[in-house]
N, C-alpha and C positions, 0 to 999 in steps of 0.2 A: 502494499500499498504506498510504505514512503517514497521507495523508489518513482512508483509511477507518479506520483503527487509530486516531487522535487522535476519528475519530466514533462509532466505538467503546464509548469510554473516555467520551467525552460523556454518551454516553448510558448505560451502565450507571453509571457510577462503581467499573470497577472498579478496584482496586488490586492483582488478578492480570495485569492485559492488561497495566496500567504497568508492573508491573516482567518481564515477558517482554519487552516492548517495551524495555527498559533493557537488559537482555543482551544483546539482538539487537545493540543499538548498540554495547556495550563489545565483544562478541565480530567486529561488522566492524571497529572501530575499531582494534583489534589486528590483523587480518586486513589494511586495507590500510594500515599501515606500513610490512607484508613485498611489498606492491603495487605502489604506487605513492609515489615519491621524496618523503620529508616536507618542510618549508621550513628544519628546522635540517641536513637534510643537503646536502653541497655537493662538487664535483668528481665527475668521471664511474666513478669506485670504487666510490661510492655506486650510482650509479646502476645499476654494474654488475652489482651484488649483486639487483639489484628481479627484472632478464632474469634473470640464473643460478639463483635458489634454486627455479624449475620448477613454483611456487606458480599461474601462469596456467597450466599446459601443460593441465588439465582442461578449462577451460570453451576452451581454441584451437585441443582438438581438430575440430572442427565451425567451416566458414568462411560456411557462408550466413546464420543469424541477426547474424554479425558485419558481412557487407555491406549486411543488412537497417538494423543500427545506426546504419552511417557515413553510412548515405543518410536516417533522421528517420524519425519517425512516419507525415509527409507524403510522404516518398520522392521528394522532387523537388529534392533538394539540390545532388547530384552528378550531373555532366555526365561526368568523367572520373575514373578512381581509380587514382590508382602506386599498387599495393602492393609489398612488400620482400619477400624470402623468400632463405634461406642457403642455399647452394649446397653438396650434398652430396660424399661422395667417389668416389661408383660413378655410371653411368648409370639402373641401377635405384631408386636408393633418391631422385634428381632427379625419377624419371617418377611413384614412388609419391606424391610433395609435390604434385609441381606437378598431377596428377591428381585429387588431392583437394580441391588449392584451385580451379582450375577444376571439377570437379564443383561444391561446394558455391556457386561464383559463375551457374552454370547454372541451378541448383535457386534459387538469389536472385530468377534474372531470370524463372523461371516466378512467381514469390508475386508478385513486381511485376507484373507484365503482369495478375494477376489484379486486384493493388490499384487500377490505376491505369485498370481501362481506363474510355475513355468513356462517360459516360452522355447527353449530349447529341446532339442531331439533327444527322444527320453531312450536312456540306456548306457549317454553319453558321459565320461566324467564331468566333463561341464554341467549335466543335468542334475549329477550328484551331489557336486558342490552348490549348486546354486540350489538344492532341498533342502539344506542344511539349515540355511538361512531363513526359509519360507514358513518354519511355523512357529505358531503366536506363542507368547510366551505361558508358562504354567500359572495360575493365578492359586495363592493362598491366603489365606482373610486371620487379621489376631484382634482379638477383641480387644477394647484399647479404656480401660479404664481409667477415670477420672478425677482426681488429688483436689480435695477443695476446701477453702476455710469452713472451721465449724465455729458455728454459733457460742457466743460465753455461754456458762451456763447459769440459770435462774436460781439454783437452790444452792446450799451448803452440805447436803447431807449426801450421804453414798446411797444416792439412787440409782434408777438406771439413768435416769435425763441428768445424771453429773456424771456419765460416763464420756471420756474422753471421745469425740468424733463419733459419740452414738448415733448421729444421725447417716453420716457415711458410711459405716460399719451396715446398718439395719437396708441401704441403698447398695451398696456391694453385694450384698446377702440373695439381696431380691435377683438383681442381676445377675450374678451368677448362676440361681437356679434356671432362671429364663434359659437363659444363655445355653444349658444342658439340656434343657427339654429340645430348642429347636436344633441341636448336633444332632438332637437323635431321626431327624428327617438326613435321608441318604442324600436326597438333593439338594438339601444344603448341609449337609453336617462335613460332609466328604470335604469343603472348603475351609472351614473351620482348621488352622492348626499350631493356636496358641492363643496365650493371652500376654497383655500388655496393661502398664499404668506407666502416668506421667501426668503432666500440667504443673501446677508450681509448687515444687518440693517442698520450699517453703513454709509451707501452711501445712500439710499432710508426713507426719513421721513413716514408713517402712512398716512400720509397727502392725499399721492399721487396715493393710495387704494381707500380713500372715495368715490370717485363717480361712481368707478363701483362694489363698493362691496354692497351700495345701488339704483344704477341698477338694480345688478343681483338681488339682495330681491327682487326688484319690478315687475323682471320678473317670479319669483317663486319657485328661488330657495332659502331655508329655511336652510342652515346649514353652518355657516362661521369661519374658525380658522386665526389666526393673529398669524406669529412667532413675537417676540418683547421682548426687557427686559434683553437677553442674553449676548451680546458684546454692552458693553457701554463706555463714555469715562467717564462718572462719575455717581455716584449711583445715581443726580437726573435728570442727562439725559436717564437713563434706567425707573425710574418712569414714566415721564414726557411721553415717549414715548410708555409705555403701556395704561396710561391714554388715550392720543391722538387714538390709537387703539381701543380704546371701545367710545370713542367721537366721530369721527372723521369718521370709519366704523360703525357705529349702530350697536356694538355687543349688542347681547342679550342673552337670557334665554337659555341657552344649548351651546350656542357660548364656542370657548374658545381663550384662548389667549396660544401659542406656550412660551414654556422655561417660559417664567413671572419668569428668577432669580433677577433681581433688586428687585423685591416685597418681596423677603424674604432670601435674602444672609445676613448673621450679617455682619452689616454696620459695626463693628469693625474689624472685618477679610479684609472687603474691603479696609478701610481704611490703615491698613499693608500691602497691597498688593501693593496697589496706590503708597505709599507714603506720607510722610508731604505734597508734594507739586505736581502739574499734569501740563499738558498744555490742553488747551481747544479753542474751536473758541469764538470768542467772542457776534457772535450772538446767537450761541447754548446756552452758560453762558445766555446771557440775556432773551434766552426762557425759558429757567428752572427758572428762576425769576418772571416773568410773570408767568409763570405755577404756581408756589410755592403761590403766590398772589391770583390768583385765587382759587388752589386748599383750600387752608386755612379759604377765607372766604366762600367758598361757602359750605366746609363741617364741621357740628355743632362736629365733633370728633376731626377737625382738631385747633380745639378755644383754645387750652391749648397752640399751637403756635403764637397765634396772637401778641404777646408781640413784633414778630421778624420783622410785618409788615411796620414800619415806616423805618425801614431799608432796607428793600427788594423793595420796591418805591423807596425809594431813589437811589438804585445802578439801579433800571428801565431805572431813570428817564436820569443818567448821562450813563449808557452804550445805551440807546436810541437813545441820542440824537449826538453821537459818530456812531453807525449804519448808524441813518436814516437823520442823517442832520437837523434834526428840535425838537423843543419842542413837545413832546404829552403827554396827561396826562396818566394816569397807566390804569384809563378805556378803553382810547380810543387804546393802546397797548392789552391788554387782548382782545377787540374785536375785534382785526386783524386777532390776535392769533386765534380766536376760526372760524375765517370767511375762514381761510385755507383747510374746510374740503370741501366748496364748488367748482367745478369743476374753476379752474383760468379763463381761459376764458371767462365766465360769468365778469370776473372784468376789461374786457377791451373790450367784442364787443357785440353788440346789439344782441339780443336773436333772429333776424328774421336770423343769419349767418344759412347755411346751415349745414357746417360739426358741429354744435355744436347741432346735430337731434338725435344724437344718446344716449346722458347723457339729455338734456334738459327735466326739470324739472320746471313746472310751479309752485309751492312751492315753490322750491328753488330761482328761480329769484325772485318774489316777497318778498320773505325774504331778499334777497341781497340789491334790491331797496330799500325795508324801510331801513336799515341800512346804507346806502348811502346817505341817505338825509343832515347825517353828512358830510361833505367836510373833515374832517380831516382823517377819517375813511378811507374814499374812497381812498385818498389821500397813506395813511400810505399801506391798503393794495395792494397797486400798487407798492409801494417801495420799498416792500418785492422780489419783484421779478427781481428789476431793475438792471443791470449788477454792475455799480457804487457802488452800495451799498453793494450789494455780496461781491464788493471783502473786505469791510471793516468786512461784516458781516461773513469772512471766516479766520481773521488773527487771528492769535493764542495769548491768553493774557495767563500768569503764576498766578495759585492763586493755596491756601491752597485746601486741600479736601476736610476740615471740616470748607470750609468759610464759615460762618453765620450760617448753620447748624453743629450742634456737633454731636456725635454718638446718642443721647438719640432723638435728632429733627427727623436724620434721620428714626431712629427707628420707632418714631411715625408716621412716615410718611406714611413709608411703610405696618403696619398695620391699615391704614387710608385705602390704596391704595388697600390691601384685604379683608376689611371689605366693598368696594365700589364694587368688581367682587363677594362678598358673595352675597349681595344684591342684586345686577341682574343676580347671578345666574349662572355667566359664570367661566366654568372648566379652572384649569389650566394643561395643556400637562408638566409634568414633566420626563425630559429624563436626568437623574445624569450622563451615559455617554457622552453626549455631552456634556453638562455644565464641566464637570472636562476638557475636552480637548479644549474647546472655551473660559470661560468665568475664573474666577476668582480662581478656585479651584485650590489646589495641587494633594489632592487626595478624595476617595469617602466619609471618614469621615466629612469633611469641609459642605458636601452638606447641601442645605436646606431643603432637602426632611425632614431631622429628625427633623426639627422645625413644619414643614407643618403637619408631621404626630404624633407630641406630643412625639416622642422621643429618648430617651436620651442613645448612643450609651453604658455607663455604667450604667448597671440597680440599682448600689449602689450610682451614683453619687446626691449629694446632694441639688448640686446647684440648685435655682430657676429659670426653664428656660421662656424664654421672647415669649409666644405663642399667635399668631395672632388669630384672631377671626375664620380664615378660616378652623383652628383645629376641627371647628363644625362641617367641611361639614363628615369628617370620623365619 
């Protein structure tokens, strides 16, 4: 269109056409700002505005053209297409959405076949080579659960409504069960290959998706992704979230961590970007300290950091008493944190409650009861959900960016997290463009992909690079 317009302007010397093109570009530029994240926008909150403003809905109601656009004009770029869809609350809504997607893909396949039909003589080598590039891509669909900010608790008692993210737990439960019902349909179910969860990780921790992920795996879904470690207040928060995703969601061989920026970003670069000091929730910092103590104790590769355990233990005791208004041991704090992977209703209700049935697991129930022989552990686990304690948990404190952990210690932790992912054979999905727009990078040259691949931007660069164990993946 642009080429034809410029040719017309060149031939006719028409100011009118030039003015119309100028107006068109101004309008398109304004609309573009509301449809694509701009270079002066940072963080997932800005990205969320783009996805939530509904402006793209009109052009996203038909799917066949979108599949064609993905595969390019020559229709030969894709061999496999993994598409995300957001599961709905009811079976009917899921069936309607998936039928629409698959109908669009079927229409695209029909167009594809007519566009790429070989014209050469049957049986020649040329024809065989051409045929390899004339098959439509294979389609697989991934249920994409959405993280959401929770409403502030209205009551202070340990009731159902004071459970953290109670509404999102219920929503995920409904969507998971509705998706499982649709998956039984052979026409639709054969396309559903896995589960994902994404959106703003600052408002929803991995623990909220733990029961659903384990439940869906038990029901036959075997492939899982969780987006985490891209947007974080402190580097330690990002590393803890990656660990929690693996531990609480029971991620296994072949599963994926989406982004995982915290595991490989240059710690010195991160420190420069955030400055000497930053603000963080008191409870979040306490959870980071608990994670650090546990991780250092449980990982042999982290024993070089064991000299920090005493000061970490002291800080846990200090902030723990402020948040939970009681004195607990470091071991009790650790066990209560690890128990967050369980469905929180197990902490407050009897196993006979009917609404627990969808995610009820006798094994997990007995694990909890065994741990709850410790009165302090049960009390601390419940206190995490108490709204009075949550007010203290959410208070902002100012800390140094390298509080307790200096740059070398942060790098050692990153390497140990990467080693853990390597041992479990969990893949990192690295998305450079998204990370530059959302995370702590200014340019693609700063991105951690070079570190992961053990590639220096300057081939003549003589400085020895710090390369984590995951470079052995490639």
